[in-house]
N, C-alpha and C positions, 0 to 999 in steps of 0.2 A: 850395674850388676853384671858379672861375665856369663856368656852361655857358652853352652858346647858345641863345637861343629856340629852343623846337619839336626841342630834341635830341632828346628822348624819342620824339616822334612818326618820328625816321630809322629806315626798315627795313632800312637799308644802314649802321647803326653799327657792325655788328659788323667790317666792312672795313678801318676805319683800324687795326687789328691785324695791318697785313701783317708786321711785322717777326717777332713770334711765333705768328701762330694759323697753324693749318695749314688749318685747314678757308676762312679768309679767302684764302691762296695759292692753293689748290684750287680755290675758286670762280672765282678771278681767272685762273686758267691755261685751265680749261673754257671762260669765257667768250673766251678769247684764240682758242682751240683755234676756236671757232665763226665767228667773227668771221672768223680769216682765211679758212674753208673758204669763207666768203658771200664775200667780198671777190675769192677765184680762180676762185668759179662751180661749188663742190663744194656749193653747200646750197638 
């Protein structure tokens, strides 16, 4: 399997497992909540 240059250095590579990765989905959901609050003036 071919890999991208520097792929091993990517600290967010685990986020690509959104289909079955509960941790990744939870992390994204949390970041979305923070962003929505900031955009709405609640942060």
